[in-house]
C-alpha positions in Angstrom: 0.0 -0.3 -0.1 2.8 2.4 0.6 4.7 2.0 -2.3 1.5 2.5 -4.5 0.7 5.9 -2.5 4.2 6.8 -3.3 4.0 6.0 -6.7 0.8 8.3 -6.6 2.9 11.4 -5.4 1.9 11.0 -1.7 4.7 11.7 0.9 5.0 8.8 2.7 6.5 8.6 6.1 6.9 5.3 7.5 6.5 4.3 11.5 8.3 1.0 12.2 10.3 0.3 15.1 11.9 -2.4 13.7 13.5 -0.5 10.4 15.8 2.3 10.1 14.2 2.7 6.4 11.1 1.8 4.4 10.3 2.8 0.8 13.6 4.8 0.7 12.3 7.2 3.6 13.5 7.0 7.4 11.3 4.9 9.1 10.5 6.4 12.8 9.9 4.2 16.1 6.6 6.2 16.7 4.4 8.9 15.2 5.2 11.1 18.0 8.8 11.4 16.6 7.9 12.9 13.4 8.9 16.6 13.6 6.3 17.6 10.5 2.5 17.8 10.8 1.0 14.7 10.0 -2.2 14.5 8.3 -3.6 10.8 8.0 -2.2 7.8 9.9 -2.8 4.3 8.2 -2.4 1.6 10.5 -1.5 -1.7 8.7 -1.2 -4.0 11.9 -2.6 -6.6 13.9 -4.9 -4.8 16.1 -2.3 -5.6 19.3 -2.5 -2.5 21.5 -4.5 0.7 21.3 -1.3 3.0 21.7 -0.9 3.2 18.2 -4.0 5.1 17.8 -3.0 7.3 20.9 0.2 7.9 19.2 -1.3 9.4 16.3 -3.4 11.5 18.4 -0.9 12.5 20.5 1.4 13.7 17.5 -1.6 16.0 15.9 -2.9 13.7 13.4 -5.4 15.6 11.7 -7.3 12.3 10.3 -7.1 9.0 11.8 -8.1 6.3 9.5 -8.8 3.0 11.1 -7.0 0.8 8.8 -6.1 -2.3 10.6 -5.4 -5.3 8.7 -5.0 -8.7 10.0 -3.3 -11.7 8.5 -4.4 -15.3 8.8 -1.9 -18.4 9.3 
């Protein structure tokens, strides 16, 4: 999904505590660490912990979309 959005001209700021870089962009451990205004937060993880949404709100995201994806198996 991120690669598609980036190809369409959107600015992607990855948040992944396990990676230093994603799709050629610096990855942050949390949304709060991003120094610029965050407009939309899409979450593509298993719904393990509500802290992800709380982190987006603390970071001042204008829109939080509940895009929580799960994988079977």
